[in-house]
C-alpha positions as CSV (number, residue, x, y, z in Angstrom):
1,M,-42.2,33.7,-13.0
2,L,-45.9,33.2,-13.6
3,R,-47.4,34.5,-16.8
4,L,-50.6,34.2,-18.8
5,G,-51.3,30.8,-20.4
6,P,-51.3,30.5,-24.2
7,R,-55.0,31.0,-24.3
8,N,-55.6,32.9,-21.1
9,L,-58.4,30.4,-20.5
10,V,-59.1,27.8,-17.9
11,T,-58.3,25.2,-20.6
12,D,-54.6,26.2,-20.1
13,V,-54.9,23.7,-17.3
14,D,-53.9,20.2,-18.6
15,G,-56.9,17.8,-18.8
16,L,-59.8,20.3,-19.2
17,L,-62.0,21.2,-22.1
18,V,-64.9,23.7,-22.1
19,G,-68.1,23.6,-24.2
20,N,-70.8,26.2,-24.5
21,A,-74.3,26.2,-25.9
22,E,-77.0,29.0,-26.0
23,D,-80.5,29.6,-27.1
24,Q,-80.9,33.2,-28.3
25,R,-84.7,33.1,-28.2
26,V,-84.6,31.9,-24.6
27,R,-81.7,34.2,-23.7
28,S,-80.0,31.5,-21.7
29,G,-77.3,28.9,-22.0
30,V,-75.1,26.3,-20.5
31,S,-71.3,25.9,-20.0
32,V,-69.6,22.5,-19.4
33,V,-66.2,21.9,-18.0
34,L,-65.2,18.5,-19.2
35,C,-62.5,16.5,-17.5
36,E,-60.5,14.4,-19.9
37,R,-59.8,12.1,-17.0
38,P,-61.7,11.8,-13.7
39,S,-60.4,14.5,-11.5
40,V,-60.5,15.5,-7.8
41,A,-62.9,18.3,-7.0
42,S,-64.6,20.2,-4.2
43,V,-66.8,23.2,-3.8
44,D,-67.5,26.3,-1.6
45,V,-70.9,27.9,-1.5
46,R,-71.1,31.5,0.0
47,G,-74.4,32.8,-1.4
48,G,-77.6,32.6,0.7
49,G,-79.8,31.3,-2.1
50,P,-77.8,28.7,-4.1
51,G,-79.1,26.3,-6.7
52,T,-76.9,23.2,-6.9
53,R,-76.7,19.5,-7.6
54,E,-74.2,16.9,-6.3
55,T,-72.3,19.4,-4.2
56,D,-72.8,17.3,-1.0
57,L,-70.8,14.6,-2.7
58,L,-67.8,17.0,-3.0
59,D,-67.4,17.2,0.8
60,P,-64.1,15.7,1.8
61,S,-65.9,13.3,4.1
62,C,-67.9,11.7,1.2
63,R,-66.7,8.7,-0.6
64,V,-66.6,9.5,-4.3
65,D,-63.4,11.4,-4.9
66,R,-63.5,12.0,-8.7
67,I,-65.8,13.9,-11.0
68,D,-66.2,13.7,-14.8
69,A,-67.5,17.2,-15.5
70,I,-68.9,20.4,-14.0
71,C,-72.0,22.1,-15.4
72,L,-72.8,25.8,-15.1
73,S,-76.3,26.7,-16.3
74,G,-78.8,29.5,-16.6
75,G,-82.5,28.9,-16.0
76,S,-82.6,29.1,-12.2
77,A,-83.8,25.7,-10.7
78,F,-85.0,24.7,-14.2
79,G,-81.3,24.7,-15.3
80,L,-80.4,21.9,-12.9
81,S,-81.7,19.5,-15.6
82,A,-78.6,20.5,-17.6
83,A,-76.7,17.9,-15.7
84,D,-78.9,15.2,-17.3
85,G,-77.6,16.2,-20.7
86,V,-74.0,16.0,-19.6
87,M,-74.5,12.7,-17.9
88,R,-76.1,11.3,-21.1
89,W,-73.1,12.5,-23.2
90,L,-70.6,10.9,-20.7
91,R,-72.6,7.7,-20.4
92,D,-72.7,7.3,-24.1
93,R,-68.9,7.2,-24.0
94,G,-68.6,4.9,-21.0
95,R,-67.5,7.7,-18.6
96,G,-68.5,7.5,-15.0
97,V,-68.4,5.4,-11.8
98,S,-69.0,1.7,-12.5
99,V,-71.6,0.2,-10.2
100,G,-72.1,-3.4,-11.4
101,D,-73.2,-3.1,-15.0
102,A,-74.2,0.5,-14.6
103,V,-72.1,3.6,-15.3
104,V,-72.9,6.7,-13.4
105,P,-71.2,10.0,-14.5
106,I,-70.5,12.5,-11.7
107,V,-71.5,16.0,-12.8
108,P,-71.8,18.6,-10.0
109,T,-73.9,21.6,-11.2
110,A,-74.7,25.1,-10.3
111,I,-77.3,27.5,-11.8
112,L,-77.9,31.3,-12.0
113,F,-81.1,33.2,-12.3
114,D,-81.9,34.7,-15.7
115,L,-85.6,34.1,-16.0
116,L,-86.6,37.8,-16.2
117,N,-84.2,39.0,-18.9
118,G,-86.8,39.2,-21.7
119,G,-86.2,35.8,-23.3
120,D,-89.0,33.3,-24.0
121,K,-89.2,31.1,-20.9
122,Q,-92.6,29.6,-21.7
123,W,-91.3,26.2,-22.5
124,D,-93.2,22.9,-22.2
125,W,-90.0,21.3,-20.9
126,P,-86.8,23.2,-20.0
127,P,-84.3,23.2,-22.8
128,Y,-81.2,22.8,-20.6
129,R,-80.8,19.1,-21.0
130,E,-80.4,19.4,-24.8
131,M,-78.3,22.5,-24.5
132,A,-75.9,20.8,-22.1
133,Y,-75.6,17.7,-24.4
134,A,-74.6,20.1,-27.2
135,A,-72.2,22.0,-25.0
136,A,-70.5,18.8,-23.9
137,D,-70.2,17.7,-27.6
138,R,-68.5,21.1,-28.4
139,A,-66.0,20.9,-25.6
140,A,-62.6,22.2,-26.7
141,R,-59.5,24.1,-25.7
142,D,-60.7,27.3,-27.3
143,F,-64.1,28.9,-26.5
144,A,-65.8,32.3,-26.6
145,L,-66.3,34.7,-23.7
146,G,-69.0,37.2,-22.9
147,N,-72.4,36.2,-24.3
148,S,-71.5,32.6,-24.4
149,G,-72.8,29.5,-22.6
150,A,-74.2,30.3,-19.1
151,G,-73.1,33.9,-19.6
152,L,-75.6,34.6,-22.3
153,G,-78.5,35.8,-20.2
154,A,-76.4,37.2,-17.3
155,R,-76.1,40.7,-16.0
156,A,-73.7,42.4,-13.6
157,G,-75.2,45.3,-11.6
158,N,-76.0,47.9,-14.2
159,L,-74.1,46.2,-17.0
160,K,-74.4,43.1,-19.1
161,G,-72.7,40.1,-17.4
162,G,-71.1,37.2,-19.2
163,L,-68.8,34.3,-19.3
164,G,-65.2,35.0,-18.3
165,S,-62.0,33.0,-18.0
166,A,-58.3,33.6,-17.2
167,S,-55.2,31.6,-16.4
168,A,-51.7,31.8,-15.0
169,V,-48.9,29.3,-15.6
170,D,-45.3,28.8,-14.5
171,P,-43.3,27.6,-17.4
172,T,-40.4,26.7,-15.2
173,S,-42.2,24.4,-12.7
174,G,-45.1,23.5,-14.9
175,L,-47.8,24.7,-12.4
176,Q,-51.0,25.8,-14.1
177,V,-54.0,27.7,-12.6
178,G,-57.2,28.9,-14.3
179,A,-60.7,30.1,-13.7
180,L,-64.1,30.0,-15.6
181,V,-67.0,32.2,-14.3
182,A,-70.5,33.1,-15.3
183,V,-71.0,36.6,-13.9
184,N,-74.6,37.3,-12.9
185,A,-74.1,39.5,-9.9
186,R,-76.3,42.0,-8.2
187,G,-73.2,43.9,-7.3
188,Y,-71.1,46.1,-9.6
189,T,-67.9,44.9,-11.3
190,T,-66.8,48.4,-12.0
191,M,-65.9,51.2,-9.6
192,G,-69.3,52.9,-9.4
193,D,-69.9,54.8,-12.6
194,M,-66.2,54.7,-13.7
195,A,-65.0,52.3,-16.4
196,Q,-62.3,50.7,-14.3
197,F,-63.1,47.3,-12.9
198,W,-62.7,46.5,-9.2
199,A,-60.2,43.9,-10.4
200,W,-58.2,46.6,-12.2
201,A,-55.0,46.1,-10.1
202,L,-54.8,42.4,-11.1
203,E,-55.1,43.0,-14.9
204,Q,-52.5,41.3,-17.1
205,Q,-51.4,42.5,-20.5
206,G,-54.5,44.7,-21.1
207,E,-56.8,41.7,-20.9
208,F,-59.8,43.9,-19.9
209,G,-59.1,47.2,-21.5
210,G,-55.8,48.3,-20.1
211,L,-57.3,51.4,-18.5
212,P,-55.2,54.0,-16.6
213,P,-55.5,54.1,-12.8
214,P,-58.8,55.4,-11.4
215,K,-58.7,59.1,-10.6
216,H,-59.4,60.6,-7.3
217,G,-59.8,64.1,-5.9
218,L,-61.5,67.4,-6.4
219,G,-61.4,69.1,-9.7
220,L,-63.0,66.1,-11.5
221,P,-66.7,65.8,-12.2
222,V,-68.7,64.3,-9.3
223,S,-69.5,61.3,-11.4
224,H,-65.8,60.5,-11.9
225,R,-64.5,61.4,-8.4
226,R,-65.3,58.2,-6.5
227,A,-63.6,54.9,-6.2
228,D,-64.0,54.5,-2.4
229,L,-65.5,52.0,-0.1
230,T,-69.1,52.9,-0.9
231,H,-71.1,51.1,-3.6
232,D,-74.0,51.8,-5.8
233,P,-77.1,49.8,-4.6
234,A,-77.9,48.9,-8.2
235,E,-81.5,49.8,-8.3
236,A,-82.4,47.6,-11.2
237,A,-81.2,44.6,-9.3
238,R,-82.7,45.8,-6.1
239,T,-86.2,45.7,-7.6
240,N,-85.5,42.0,-8.5
241,P,-83.2,40.8,-5.7
242,R,-83.3,37.2,-7.0
243,A,-81.5,38.2,-10.2
244,N,-78.1,37.4,-8.7
245,T,-75.5,34.7,-8.5
246,T,-72.0,34.2,-9.8
247,I,-71.0,30.6,-10.4
248,A,-67.4,29.6,-11.2
249,V,-64.8,26.9,-11.5
250,V,-61.2,27.3,-10.6
251,A,-58.8,24.6,-11.7
252,T,-55.2,23.5,-11.4
253,N,-53.0,20.7,-12.6
254,A,-51.6,20.3,-9.1
255,R,-52.1,16.9,-7.4
256,L,-54.6,17.6,-4.5
257,D,-56.9,15.5,-2.3
258,K,-60.5,16.5,-1.7
259,A,-59.7,18.4,1.5
260,S,-57.0,20.5,-0.3
261,A,-59.4,21.1,-3.2
262,R,-62.0,22.3,-0.8
263,R,-59.4,24.8,0.7
264,L,-58.6,25.9,-2.9
265,A,-62.3,26.7,-3.5
266,V,-62.5,28.6,-0.2
267,M,-59.6,30.8,-1.0
268,A,-60.7,31.3,-4.6
269,Q,-64.0,32.9,-3.3
270,D,-61.8,35.9,-2.4
271,G,-61.5,36.5,-6.2
272,L,-65.3,37.3,-6.2
273,A,-64.8,39.7,-3.3
274,R,-62.0,41.4,-5.2
275,S,-64.1,41.9,-8.3
276,I,-67.7,42.3,-7.3
277,R,-69.4,44.7,-4.8
278,P,-71.5,43.6,-3.0
279,V,-71.0,39.8,-3.1
280,H,-72.1,36.7,-1.2
281,T,-75.5,38.4,-0.3
282,P,-78.5,36.6,1.3
283,Q,-80.3,36.5,-2.1
284,D,-77.5,35.2,-4.3
285,G,-76.1,31.7,-4.9
286,D,-72.4,32.4,-5.3
287,T,-70.7,29.1,-5.7
288,V,-67.1,28.2,-6.6
289,F,-66.0,24.7,-7.6
290,A,-62.3,23.6,-7.5
291,V,-60.9,21.0,-9.8
292,A,-57.4,19.4,-9.6
293,T,-56.4,17.4,-12.7
294,G,-53.3,16.0,-10.9
295,T,-50.5,16.1,-13.4
296,H,-48.2,18.4,-11.4
297,D,-46.6,17.5,-8.0
298,L,-47.1,20.5,-5.7
299,G,-44.3,19.3,-3.4
300,V,-44.0,19.2,0.4
301,D,-43.8,22.9,1.1
302,P,-46.6,23.6,3.6
303,L,-47.1,27.1,2.1
304,A,-47.7,25.8,-1.4
305,L,-51.4,25.3,-1.1
306,G,-51.9,28.8,0.3
307,E,-49.9,30.3,-2.7
308,L,-52.0,28.2,-5.1
309,G,-55.2,29.5,-3.5
310,T,-54.0,33.1,-3.9
311,L,-53.3,32.5,-7.6
312,A,-56.7,30.9,-8.1
313,A,-58.4,33.9,-6.4
314,D,-56.5,36.3,-8.6
315,C,-57.4,34.3,-11.7
316,L,-61.1,34.3,-10.7
317,A,-61.1,38.1,-10.2
318,R,-59.5,38.6,-13.6
319,A,-62.0,36.2,-15.2
320,V,-64.9,38.2,-13.7
321,A,-63.7,41.4,-15.3
322,R,-63.1,39.6,-18.6
323,G,-66.6,38.2,-18.6
324,V,-68.1,41.7,-18.3
325,Y,-65.5,43.3,-20.7
326,H,-66.3,40.8,-23.5
327,A,-70.1,40.8,-23.0
328,A,-72.4,42.4,-25.6
329,T,-75.6,44.4,-25.1
330,L,-78.7,42.1,-24.8
331,G,-82.1,43.7,-24.8
332,A,-82.2,46.6,-22.4
333,V,-79.0,45.6,-20.6
334,R,-76.1,47.5,-22.0
335,S,-72.6,46.2,-22.3
336,W,-69.4,47.6,-20.7
337,R,-68.2,48.5,-24.2
338,D,-71.4,50.4,-25.1
339,V,-71.5,52.3,-21.8
340,F,-67.8,53.2,-21.7
341,G,-66.9,53.1,-25.4
342,G,-64.2,50.5,-25.0
């Protein structure tokens, strides 16, 4: 029987730590998933405008089969420099691939667009390298959600976006699954103008409000009658179609090779489809990394990987809702709690 991990965070997966750093003046931040030991990883990119670094290396056909960390950053393409800070932190500790006398840390990175959120972006040099070093230095089992790390400057349709996480563990078998996500989507995470999240059916133990089922039918105000297949075009985001991208990490303690990790990332993308509408648009950079720390034997059951991918997708959908649920109003972008009184 699967249940929430003790923290309901991605760090319920053995071998992972998460660190966050933010700059309130800039209204941007960085999140680092730090592997305590080099771990297998892969990636799936569905958005039409991604910003990434070292993702080609994660293809199963490429040689390097372990990573040291994953970095999620604000700042659009400027944020790709965040990887330099994580690499410096790891190199200082002798972490990375040895090449002769050199040590090269492996830090795949993805970024989101938060350049137009009202923060001061008139830097001489982007601040992401320093923020990422600080985030790596703060890596721990416990960390804050909402306006934290890469989620600080994010928005989600008409609401404030944020950093979310969730987990599921099987205390009998020892299997662990978790997700971390920075939600910065053009699409809505709630059902139109209702308070319920699209991920409502997957909620565990009231983790994002414990709201009753969405209501349907005549006799209710027009604004509260709809939870159907239509979606609000999110006019604020439409005027700035680049202000998109949800970037995430799903993780497991299962022992996987790169090809299986790639399949895990592919399946986990369904978690974004279950929690954001629309998603994977031509303008966004939706990217999901998968990490396997390898402390649990998944066994020989050919269906096990498919079940693992389903769990990862559900965790990611829950993490999306939690990121928005825990976010706080920033500037003109109001939070879920301020809009719906949660």
